[in-house]
C-alpha positions as CSV (number, residue, x, y, z in Angstrom):
1,X,-49.4,80.8,45.1
2,X,-48.5,78.4,42.3
3,X,-51.9,78.8,40.8
4,X,-51.6,82.6,40.8
5,X,-48.1,82.3,39.3
6,X,-49.5,80.3,36.4
7,X,-52.2,82.9,35.8
8,X,-49.6,85.6,35.7
9,X,-47.5,83.6,33.2
10,X,-50.6,83.1,31.0
11,X,-51.3,86.9,31.1
12,X,-47.7,87.6,30.0
13,X,-48.2,85.1,27.2
14,X,-51.3,86.9,26.0
15,X,-49.6,90.3,26.2
16,X,-46.8,88.9,24.0
17,X,-49.4,87.6,21.5
18,X,-51.0,91.0,21.3
19,X,-47.6,92.6,20.6
20,X,-46.9,90.0,17.9
21,X,-50.3,90.6,16.2
22,X,-49.8,94.4,16.5
23,X,-46.5,94.0,14.6
24,X,-48.2,91.9,12.0
25,X,-51.1,94.4,11.5
26,X,-48.6,97.3,11.1
27,X,-47.0,95.5,8.1
28,X,-48.5,96.4,4.8
29,X,-49.5,93.5,2.5
30,X,-46.9,94.4,0.0
31,X,-44.2,95.5,2.4
32,X,-40.8,93.9,2.0
33,X,-40.2,91.1,4.6
34,X,-37.4,92.3,6.8
35,X,-35.2,90.4,9.2
36,X,-36.6,90.1,12.8
37,X,-33.6,88.2,14.3
38,X,-31.2,85.4,13.7
39,X,-33.0,82.1,14.2
40,X,-31.5,80.0,16.9
41,X,-30.0,76.8,15.6
42,X,-30.9,73.4,17.2
43,X,-30.4,69.7,16.9
44,X,-33.5,67.6,17.3
45,X,-34.5,64.0,16.5
46,X,-36.5,63.2,13.4
47,X,-38.9,60.3,12.8
48,X,-35.9,58.1,11.8
49,X,-34.1,58.8,15.1
50,X,-31.5,61.0,13.3
51,X,-30.4,64.4,14.4
52,X,-31.6,67.3,12.3
53,X,-30.4,70.9,12.7
54,X,-31.7,74.2,11.4
55,X,-28.4,74.3,9.5
56,X,-29.4,71.2,7.6
57,X,-32.0,73.2,5.7
58,X,-29.6,76.0,4.7
59,X,-30.6,77.4,1.4
60,X,-34.3,76.6,1.9
61,X,-37.1,78.9,3.1
62,X,-39.1,77.1,5.8
63,X,-42.0,77.4,8.2
64,X,-41.3,76.3,11.7
65,X,-44.2,75.4,14.0
66,X,-44.1,74.6,17.7
67,X,-47.0,72.3,18.8
68,X,-48.0,69.1,20.5
69,X,-50.0,66.4,18.8
70,X,-52.5,65.8,21.7
71,X,-53.4,69.5,21.8
72,X,-57.2,69.7,22.3
73,X,-57.7,72.7,20.1
74,X,-55.4,74.7,17.8
75,X,-52.6,72.4,16.9
76,X,-54.4,69.9,14.6
77,X,-56.3,72.6,12.6
78,X,-53.0,74.5,12.2
79,X,-51.2,71.3,11.1
80,X,-54.0,70.9,8.5
81,X,-53.3,74.4,7.3
82,X,-49.6,73.5,7.0
83,X,-50.6,70.4,4.9
84,X,-52.4,72.7,2.5
85,X,-49.4,74.9,2.3
86,X,-47.3,71.8,1.6
87,X,-49.7,70.8,-1.2
88,X,-49.4,74.2,-2.8
89,X,-45.6,74.1,-2.6
90,X,-45.6,70.7,-4.2
91,X,-47.7,72.0,-7.1
92,X,-45.2,74.8,-7.6
93,X,-42.4,72.2,-7.7
94,X,-40.4,73.8,-4.9
95,X,-41.2,71.5,-1.9
96,X,-38.3,69.7,-0.4
97,X,-35.8,71.5,-2.7
98,X,-36.3,75.2,-2.1
99,X,-38.8,75.1,0.7
100,X,-39.5,73.0,3.8
101,X,-41.8,72.7,6.9
102,X,-40.5,71.9,10.4
103,X,-43.0,70.9,13.1
104,X,-41.3,70.7,16.6
105,X,-43.1,69.2,19.5
106,X,-42.6,70.3,23.1
107,X,-44.2,67.2,24.6
108,X,-41.7,64.4,24.0
109,X,-43.4,62.2,26.7
110,X,-46.6,61.8,24.7
111,X,-45.1,62.6,21.3
112,X,-43.1,59.5,20.8
113,X,-41.7,58.6,17.4
114,X,-44.6,56.2,16.8
115,X,-47.1,58.9,17.8
116,X,-45.6,61.5,15.5
117,X,-45.6,59.0,12.6
118,X,-49.3,58.3,13.1
119,X,-50.0,62.0,13.6
120,X,-48.1,63.2,10.6
121,X,-49.7,60.5,8.3
122,X,-53.1,62.0,9.1
123,X,-52.0,65.1,7.2
124,X,-50.3,63.2,4.3
125,X,-47.0,64.7,5.3
126,X,-44.3,64.5,2.6
127,X,-41.2,63.6,4.6
128,X,-38.8,64.8,1.9
129,X,-39.7,68.4,3.0
130,X,-41.7,68.1,6.2
131,X,-39.7,67.4,9.3
132,X,-41.4,66.2,12.5
133,X,-38.9,66.8,15.3
134,X,-38.7,66.1,19.0
135,X,-36.3,66.8,21.9
136,X,-36.1,67.2,25.6
137,X,-39.1,69.2,26.9
138,X,-37.3,72.0,28.7
139,X,-34.9,72.5,25.8
140,X,-37.6,72.7,23.2
141,X,-39.7,75.1,25.3
142,X,-36.6,77.3,25.7
143,X,-36.0,77.1,22.0
144,X,-39.5,78.2,21.3
145,X,-39.1,81.2,23.5
146,X,-35.9,82.1,21.6
147,X,-38.0,82.1,18.5
148,X,-40.5,84.4,20.2
149,X,-43.1,81.6,20.8
150,X,-44.2,81.4,24.4
151,X,-45.0,77.9,25.8
152,X,-46.3,77.4,29.4
153,X,-47.0,74.0,30.9
154,X,-49.8,73.9,33.5
155,X,-48.2,71.9,36.4
156,X,-51.6,70.7,37.5
157,X,-53.1,69.4,34.3
158,X,-49.9,68.8,32.2
159,X,-51.4,70.7,29.3
160,X,-49.7,73.6,27.5
161,X,-50.7,77.1,26.7
162,X,-48.7,78.4,23.7
163,X,-48.5,81.0,20.9
164,X,-50.1,79.4,17.9
165,X,-47.8,80.8,15.3
166,X,-45.7,79.5,12.5
167,X,-42.5,81.3,11.6
168,X,-40.9,82.0,8.3
169,X,-37.1,81.4,8.3
170,X,-35.0,82.1,5.2
171,X,-32.2,80.0,3.7
172,X,-29.6,82.0,5.7
173,X,-31.2,81.2,9.0
174,X,-32.9,84.6,9.6
175,X,-36.3,84.8,11.1
176,X,-38.4,87.0,8.8
177,X,-42.0,87.0,10.0
178,X,-44.8,85.2,11.8
179,X,-48.2,83.9,10.7
180,X,-51.1,83.2,13.0
181,X,-52.4,79.6,13.0
182,X,-55.7,81.0,14.4
183,X,-56.3,83.3,11.4
184,X,-59.3,81.8,9.6
185,X,-58.7,84.4,6.8
186,X,-55.0,83.6,6.4
187,X,-54.2,83.8,2.7
188,X,-52.3,80.6,2.0
189,X,-51.4,81.7,-1.5
190,X,-49.7,84.7,0.1
191,X,-47.8,82.5,2.5
192,X,-46.6,80.3,-0.4
193,X,-45.7,83.3,-2.4
194,X,-43.6,84.6,0.6
195,X,-41.8,81.3,0.9
196,X,-40.9,81.2,-2.8
197,X,-39.9,84.8,-2.8
198,X,-37.6,84.3,0.2
199,X,-36.2,81.1,-1.2
200,X,-34.9,83.1,-4.2
201,X,-32.9,85.7,-2.1
């Protein structure tokens, strides 16, 4: 029964992903980025053990990514994508001042502060604008769902099935759009342009 229940949850997760991608495909490339919902605030621990909230980045456009560092497939390539976005924002002179990245793990047991420091350094993370955050597992999974990102833990293996999306949140704390970390044709210059445009609103 438990096994069947997990399969049903995964199916629901996939249906949700299809809906999200459908929404993304309906948007024209030059269409104004509207507001999807108010982004839920949070308080999570950064690499220095200090509490960081969404409100601490008020005034900055940011990408938020829910992941776990021991993920066997999508999380590391997507984090690499975020590192390339970071580099482009640095080149534009807006990283850490007008824009930011927030990577939030939902696996605090394995993603200790030491583990996240090692993981983030693999991607030359610039900590003045890239936050690596952790919190209690159930709370972070619930937070992800409030953002529209589904996370399901397999009780047998301890691995996670999750939406591989990063989210654009503006300086007022409104969730504006999603990008797929699985999209090999994702236009990073367009993502950077979106961040800069939103940061000026």
